[in-house]
C-alpha positions in Angstrom: 18.5 36.0 -14.9 15.1 37.6 -15.0 13.5 39.3 -12.0 12.3 36.9 -9.4 8.8 35.5 -9.5 8.9 35.4 -5.7 10.9 38.0 -3.7 10.8 38.4 0.1 12.6 41.2 1.9 13.1 41.0 5.7 10.0 38.8 6.0 9.0 38.1 9.6 6.2 36.1 11.1 5.7 36.1 14.9 3.0 34.2 16.8 1.8 34.8 20.3 0.9 31.6 22.3 0.1 31.7 26.0 1.8 35.1 26.4 5.0 33.7 24.7 6.4 35.3 21.5 7.3 32.7 18.9 9.4 33.8 15.9 8.5 31.4 13.1 10.4 33.5 10.5 13.1 36.0 11.1 14.1 38.6 8.5 13.8 36.2 5.7 15.2 37.2 2.3 14.8 35.0 -0.7 14.4 35.3 -4.5 13.0 32.5 -6.6 13.0 32.8 -10.4 10.6 31.5 -12.9 11.0 27.7 -13.7 13.2 27.1 -10.6 12.7 23.9 -8.7 13.4 24.7 -5.1 13.3 22.4 -2.0 12.7 23.9 1.4 14.2 21.7 4.1 14.2 21.8 7.9 13.1 20.0 11.0 9.7 20.4 12.6 9.5 24.0 13.9 12.1 25.4 11.5 9.6 27.6 9.7 8.9 25.6 6.6 5.1 25.6 6.8 5.0 29.2 7.9 7.0 30.1 4.8 4.7 28.1 2.5 1.6 29.8 4.0 3.1 33.2 3.4 4.3 32.4 -0.2 0.9 30.8 -0.9 -0.9 34.0 0.4 -2.7 31.9 3.1 -1.1 34.1 5.8 0.3 37.6 6.2 3.7 38.5 7.6 4.2 40.4 10.8 6.8 42.5 9.1 8.7 42.7 5.8 7.7 42.7 2.2 6.6 39.9 -0.2 6.5 40.5 -4.0 4.7 37.9 -6.2 5.1 38.3 -9.9 6.1 41.9 -9.3 3.1 42.7 -7.1 3.4 43.7 -3.5 1.1 41.2 -1.7 0.5 43.4 1.4 -1.2 46.0 -0.9 -3.7 43.4 -2.3 -7.3 43.4 -1.2 -8.9 40.2 0.1 -10.6 39.8 -3.3 -7.2 40.2 -5.1 -5.6 37.7 -2.7 -8.3 35.1 -3.5 -7.9 35.7 -7.2 -4.1 35.4 -6.9 -4.4 32.1 -5.0 -6.8 30.8 -7.7 -4.8 31.9 -10.7 -1.1 32.0 -9.7 -0.7 29.2 -7.2 -1.4 25.4 -7.3 -1.4 23.7 -3.9 -0.4 20.1 -3.3 -0.9 18.9 0.3 0.5 15.9 2.2 -3.1 14.9 3.2 -4.5 15.3 -0.4 -7.4 17.4 0.9 -9.9 15.8 -1.5 -13.7 15.9 -0.9 -14.7 12.3 -0.2 -18.2 12.4 -1.7 -16.9 13.8 -5.1 -15.3 11.7 -7.8 -11.9 12.6 -9.2 -13.3 14.7 -12.0 -15.4 16.9 -9.7 -12.6 17.3 -7.2 -10.3 18.6 -9.9 -13.1 20.8 -11.3 -13.5 22.7 -8.0 -10.9 25.6 -8.5 -12.5 26.4 -11.8 -16.0 26.8 -10.2 -14.4 29.7 -8.1 -13.0 31.1 -11.3 -16.5 31.3 -12.8 -16.0 29.0 -15.8 -19.1 27.4 -17.4 -19.6 23.7 -16.7 -18.6 22.4 -20.1 -15.2 24.1 -20.0 -14.7 23.2 -16.4 -15.2 19.5 -17.0 -13.1 19.6 -20.2 -10.1 21.2 -18.4 -10.5 18.9 -15.4 -10.5 15.8 -17.7 -7.3 17.1 -19.4 -5.6 17.6 -16.1 -6.4 14.1 -15.0 -5.1 12.7 -18.3 -1.9 14.7 -17.7 -1.3 12.8 -14.5 -2.2 9.4 -16.0 -5.7 9.1 -14.4 -7.9 9.1 -17.4 -9.4 5.8 -16.3 -10.2 6.9 -12.8 -12.2 10.0 -13.4 -15.4 8.7 -11.9 -13.8 7.1 -8.9 -14.1 8.6 -5.5 -11.1 9.0 -3.2 -12.0 5.9 -1.1 -11.9 3.9 -4.3 -8.3 4.9 -5.1 -4.9 4.2 -3.7 -2.8 6.8 -1.9 -0.7 7.4 -5.0 -3.8 7.9 -7.2 -5.3 10.3 -4.7 -2.1 12.4 -4.7 -2.3 12.4 -8.5 -5.8 13.8 -8.3 -4.5 16.4 -5.9 -1.7 17.3 -8.4 -4.3 17.5 -11.3 -6.4 19.9 -9.1 -3.3 22.0 -8.6 -2.6 22.0 -12.4 -6.1 22.7 -13.7 -5.9 26.5 -13.1 -2.6 26.5 -15.1 -0.7 28.3 -12.2 2.7 29.9 -12.5 3.8 28.3 -9.2 3.2 24.9 -7.7 3.6 24.6 -3.9 4.0 21.0 -2.7 4.0 20.5 1.0 5.4 17.1 1.9 3.7 15.6 -1.2 5.1 12.1 -0.5 4.7 12.1 3.3 1.7 9.7 3.3 3.0 7.4 0.6 5.2 4.3 0.4 8.6 4.8 -1.1 7.7 3.3 -4.5 4.6 5.4 -4.9 6.5 8.5 -3.6 9.1 8.0 -6.3 6.3 7.9 -9.0 4.9 11.2 -7.6 8.4 12.8 -7.7 8.9 11.7 -11.3 5.6 13.4 -12.1 6.8 16.6 -10.4 10.1 16.4 -12.3 8.1 16.2 -15.5 6.0 19.2 -14.5 9.2 21.2 -13.9 10.6 20.2 -17.2 7.4 21.4 -18.9 8.0 24.9 -17.5 6.4 25.1 -14.0 8.0 26.8 -11.0 8.0 24.3 -8.2 8.6 24.9 -4.5 8.8 21.7 -2.5 8.7 21.4 1.3 10.3 18.2 2.7 12.4 16.9 5.5 13.8 14.1 3.4 17.1 14.7 1.6 16.4 12.1 -1.2 13.2 14.0 -2.0 15.0 17.3 -1.9 17.6 16.0 -4.4 14.9 16.1 -7.1 15.1 20.0 -6.9 17.8 22.1 -8.5 18.2 24.2 -5.4 17.9 23.5 -1.7 17.2 26.0 1.1 17.8 24.8 4.6 15.9 26.5 7.5 16.8 26.5 11.2 14.8 28.5 13.7 13.1 30.6 11.1 16.3 31.6 9.4 18.2 30.4 6.3 21.1 28.1 7.3 22.1 27.4 3.7 21.0 28.0 0.2 22.8 26.0 -2.5 22.5 24.6 -6.0 22.1 20.8 -6.1 
């Protein structure tokens, strides 16, 4: 198998709250390869969100090393980190994180503005991403004019529009009913089949079963790591 797209070595993240030391991640070692579909499971406080923030370059470890696509993240400048987040990683959040005053097309367009693309190319790529998630007839609708499932599809289109190498999905079905959640998971399955590396955070075993590999966290450590 090829070298990992994500490699962590003795990764640690410690927080200090009210004079108390909280070890969110403890000497965490993981390798994720290109086109893997990995579910990260664990109860609240197990370290799932901390791990996602570190993998997504939204936070820095207290100790240890993180390599993303062969690059040592701790040696990147703030500008390089921002570029990495924009080019390499697509984020899907439980709460959608859409701007309420913008329609679907312009919500999806946003990451391309930061990339510096001209308006014509931005709108064309955003429209293509919305078509990819089946929302070609909802491009001019604002979030409050769409269902929860449609809003999550917009969020997925926004994650896809930069053509990232990795998609990070944090509880992507958490705010959806089971039927709509199943539709979203089918979409993620299709994205994996088309070649995307997907890392999915969930506390639901039926959602984790969509992945090919499951990593269980307990108290900031890996309890188990197995192929589904």
